[in-house]
C-alpha atoms as one frame of an Amber mdcrd trajectory, in Angstrom:
protein
 163.718   2.424 -10.854 165.928   5.838 -11.129 163.114   7.568 -12.081 159.768
   7.877 -13.304 158.480  10.032 -15.850 155.887   7.782 -18.224 154.081   4.724
 -18.738 155.235   4.958 -22.295 158.527   2.781 -22.015 157.572   1.485 -18.079
 158.061  -2.211 -18.834 155.376  -4.716 -17.799 157.744  -6.349 -15.124 158.112
  -2.970 -13.627 154.577  -2.112 -13.912 153.873  -5.008 -11.289 156.381  -4.492
  -9.600 154.710  -0.849  -8.091 151.248  -2.771  -8.222 152.202  -5.167  -6.729
 154.382  -3.118  -3.701 151.101  -0.747  -3.829 149.339  -4.052  -2.477 151.672
  -4.169   0.267 151.356  -0.283   1.231 147.380  -0.274   0.423 147.342  -2.803
   3.395 149.187  -0.921   5.351 147.204   2.089   5.055 144.202   0.031   7.025
 146.415   0.136  10.246 145.666   1.879  13.265 149.501   3.630  13.070 149.860
   4.089   9.132 153.161   5.739   9.518 156.042   3.280   8.093 159.927   4.576
   8.531 161.321   3.475   5.385 162.008   7.232   4.297 162.736   8.372   7.184
 166.304  10.943   6.369 164.619  11.748   2.982 163.903  15.000   1.614 160.628
  14.338  -1.421 160.393  18.247  -2.955 156.646  18.278  -4.695 157.669  21.191
  -6.867 154.758  22.464  -8.994 154.509  24.871 -11.777 150.518  24.303 -12.258
 147.947  23.591  -9.731 146.629  20.588  -8.472 145.817  19.632  -4.781 145.079
  16.588  -5.744 147.911  15.617  -6.958 150.260  17.742  -3.894 148.056  15.863
  -1.334 148.540  12.394  -3.082 151.911  12.232  -3.414 152.838  15.105   0.005
 150.486  11.929   2.110 153.019   8.720   0.682 156.057  11.019   1.740 155.189
  11.581   5.387 154.094   8.056   5.166 156.650   6.676   4.788 158.025   9.644
   7.300 160.866  11.331   4.834 161.112  15.352   5.011 159.193  17.050   3.097
 158.741  20.199   0.997 156.502  21.887  -1.452 157.347  24.570  -3.597 154.921
  26.100  -5.946 155.954  27.862  -8.276 153.509  29.937  -8.299 154.447  33.114
  -6.149 158.070  32.064  -6.119 161.148  33.525  -7.733 159.984  31.596 -10.438
 156.989  33.327 -11.509 160.163  35.969 -11.237 162.189  34.328 -13.880 163.921
  32.050 -12.160 164.851  29.180 -14.726 164.189  25.169 -14.657 167.521  24.873
 -14.297 168.352  27.802 -11.421 165.338  25.649  -9.557 167.373  22.673  -9.718
 170.418  23.966  -8.692 168.379  24.932  -6.078 167.248  22.004  -4.582 170.427
  20.042  -5.260 171.838  22.088  -3.166 169.391  22.079  -0.437 169.610  18.009
  -0.736 166.487  16.868  -2.474 166.401  13.309  -2.318 163.546  12.956  -5.248
 161.524  15.409  -6.800 157.902  15.393  -7.999 157.121  17.355 -10.273 154.061
  18.972 -12.044 155.255  21.278 -15.979 152.909  22.654 -17.970 155.558  22.053
 -20.714 155.732  18.317 -22.050 158.815  17.364 -21.602 160.163  19.432 -18.477
 160.641  16.436 -16.059 162.733  14.441 -18.420 164.849  17.576 -19.086 165.241
  17.779 -15.516 166.601  14.036 -15.358 168.811  13.941 -17.787 170.110  16.955
 -17.573 172.835  16.746 -14.562 172.020  19.396 -12.554 169.818  17.646  -9.980
 171.047  13.864  -8.839 168.226  13.341  -6.910 164.648  10.733  -8.657 162.209
  13.013 -10.636 158.448  11.956 -10.278 155.989  12.989 -13.499 153.343  14.478
 -11.709 152.073  15.413 -14.851 153.907  17.303 -17.715 151.622  19.499 -20.559
 149.739  17.213 -22.734 152.247  14.758 -21.909 151.694  11.891 -19.654 150.904
  11.595 -15.746 151.900   8.263 -14.840 151.383   7.759 -11.369 147.820   8.575
 -12.210 147.893   5.390 -14.822 148.957   3.562 -12.283 146.520   4.050  -9.774
 144.136   3.966 -12.073 145.520   0.235 -12.951 145.237  -0.853  -9.760 141.720
   0.424  -9.289 140.851  -2.284 -11.991 142.719  -4.758 -11.173 141.391  -4.728
  -7.833 138.000  -4.269  -8.064 138.159  -7.884 -10.142 140.639 -10.041  -8.470
 140.335  -8.686  -5.034 142.981 -10.101  -2.985 144.109 -12.524  -5.595 145.817
  -9.188  -7.548 148.947  -9.730  -7.276 151.185 -10.075  -9.738 147.859 -10.568
 -11.835 148.383  -8.132 -15.158 145.047  -7.253 -17.391 144.646  -9.489 -19.903
 141.508  -9.669 -21.931 139.964  -7.062 -19.939 138.493  -4.138 -22.219 139.144
  -0.760 -21.137 137.086   2.316 -22.400 138.126   5.675 -22.418 135.901   8.855
 -23.113 136.157  12.573 -23.976 138.988  15.403 -24.370 141.504  12.782 -25.786
 143.696  15.615 -27.751 143.678  17.666 -24.149 144.883  14.634 -22.211 148.306
  13.270 -20.286 145.445  10.640 -18.245 144.612   9.810 -21.581 148.143   9.226
 -23.484 149.732   7.468 -20.091 147.025   4.789 -19.548 146.951   3.660 -23.262
 150.333   3.041 -23.189 150.222   1.573 -19.374 146.543  -0.370 -19.676 147.899
  -2.308 -23.119 151.247  -2.735 -22.022 149.412  -4.846 -18.980 147.626  -6.471
 -21.844 144.114  -4.919 -21.742 142.301  -3.810 -25.094 141.559   0.069 -24.863
 139.134   2.132 -27.123 138.889   5.434 -26.881 135.419   7.515 -27.341 135.584
  11.314 -28.406 133.867  13.554 -30.754 136.339  13.690 -33.752 137.348  17.531
 -33.256 138.586  16.105 -29.496 141.729  13.251 -31.261 144.587  13.910 -31.584
 146.470  13.576 -35.428 148.575  10.815 -34.178 146.384   8.202 -32.873 146.690
   5.655 -35.450 149.822   5.395 -34.042 148.961   4.699 -30.482 147.714   0.596
 -29.707 143.528   1.274 -29.663 139.968   1.126 -30.858 138.769   4.379 -31.537
 135.149   5.773 -31.767 133.012   8.560 -32.074 130.306   6.712 -30.886 129.791
   6.173 -27.349 126.661   3.549 -27.035 128.709   1.174 -30.026 131.490   1.456
 -27.621 129.658   0.618 -24.140 127.870  -1.894 -26.811 130.984  -3.568 -26.357
 130.764  -4.746 -23.191 133.818  -2.952 -21.115 134.705  -3.877 -17.574 136.178
  -0.288 -17.100 134.731   3.113 -18.327 136.986   6.192 -17.703 135.456   9.186
 -18.204 138.059  12.595 -19.395 137.361  16.250 -17.569 136.780  18.161 -20.614
 139.685  20.870 -19.831 137.984  23.423 -20.819 140.683  25.861 -20.164 143.052
  24.549 -21.978 140.824  24.506 -24.495 140.333  28.125 -26.993 138.235  26.883
 -30.022 135.310  25.532 -30.453 135.301  21.622 -29.740 132.105  20.440 -30.169
 128.549  22.839 -29.681 127.402  22.926 -27.115 127.819  21.513 -23.180 124.476
  20.170 -23.246 124.614  18.282 -27.111 128.046  17.224 -25.693 126.897  15.508
 -22.638 124.293  13.773 -24.868 125.726  12.600 -27.119 129.436  11.174 -25.158
 128.453  12.132 -21.397 127.679   8.893 -19.130 124.488   9.197 -17.550 121.969
   6.609 -15.619 120.808   5.027 -18.295 124.492   4.020 -19.831 125.688   3.119
 -16.858 122.455   0.667 -16.260 122.941  -1.138 -19.708 127.122  -1.499 -18.313
 127.666  -5.842 -17.881 127.793  -6.482 -14.233 130.554  -5.328 -12.649 131.868
  -3.201 -14.928 133.097  -0.109 -13.204 133.017   3.548 -13.856 136.116   5.582
 -12.979 137.100   9.034 -13.189 140.435  11.480 -13.240 138.951  14.084 -10.934
 138.046  16.820 -10.727 134.567  16.133 -12.409 132.686  18.286 -13.898 129.429
  16.611 -13.578 126.269  16.613 -15.708 128.436  17.962 -18.472 131.129  14.821
 -19.183 129.305  12.290 -15.731 125.815  12.562 -14.009 125.610  12.642 -10.591
 123.822   9.452 -10.528 126.729   7.560 -12.651 129.687   9.163 -10.444 127.751
   8.195  -7.079 126.508   4.739  -8.128 127.957   1.686  -6.437 130.264   1.343
  -9.628 131.746   4.782  -9.071 135.713   3.809  -8.234 136.661   7.586  -7.823
 137.320   7.798  -4.447 138.673   4.253  -4.380 141.158   5.940  -7.169 141.643
   9.169  -4.680 143.043   6.122  -1.788 144.798   4.358  -4.181 146.419   7.197
  -5.183 148.405   7.073  -1.675 149.294   3.881  -1.802 150.865   3.664  -5.301
 152.000   6.993  -4.690 154.292   5.287  -2.223 154.736   2.533  -4.064 156.977
   5.007  -6.673 158.633   6.764  -3.581 159.536   3.179  -1.985 161.229   2.432
  -5.565 163.330   5.599  -6.313 164.705   5.784  -3.398 164.876   2.375  -0.783
 164.445  -0.339  -4.000 167.426  -1.293  -5.037 168.676   0.663  -7.916 170.846
  -1.269  -9.485 169.230  -3.797 -10.319 166.762  -2.389 -12.729 167.601  -2.120
 -17.121 168.513   0.417 -17.897 168.322   2.316 -14.579 166.468   5.972 -16.946
 162.603   4.771 -16.213
């Protein structure tokens, strides 16, 4: 695997390989000594043009537990904020010998540009680009669903026949996009639930069912309900009447959680707007996997960095994904 830029072009075999390696990484994290020597001598750069403490810390922990050297580069307060281009930054990273670059950028397509421009020879991992994709979030979500569903027997399994409902601000959500592509590749049936104003225009091209009524979707008996954060910072218009109205129609509260089938789980990529898209009772219930998702994120990112920097590069078809 040369880069990880999206899940839309991630084939089933590669996705399962990442999930299975993440299982191995997860096993090592229960040991007293969590560190592995696998990436000793490699340099991983976290290149974040957007704030995201959670994702950056997760990638940093993953790289350090594989014994890589980590450089955290925040665009704010750097020469980037003074006008340095992505190309200049990439060439700087090339000069210091970066082996992998984890990039988060407000512009959709920036990681793709970095990976295909020839400016840098490092492997590139997309940690979120605009409203495009966030592939490692989808992978950790799939990993979490699989682990809750199959436990110790999850290796090699896909998500065939499982029903996943994704609820909320789909329009602005790169998490939703990455999950749609990955979950359907792994065989799950995905239903999107959202106010009509927060549904992307091209959603008819996605392999999903779209509903506007949350209770109708929950009545189908989903195996997982994934609540999306309402991204108020990306909204420059009124997409719904009031927060109270949104919570009533599309929020997951204790009553809706109680009506879910046995074994159904509640997910959220974080950070949560408690009382808006999810109630505290739902977020803190036994069904909630919110903290598991955070822990699983480290295992998934360890697996991705391992495949980029220590896995066999020559045996991957195409070499670009």
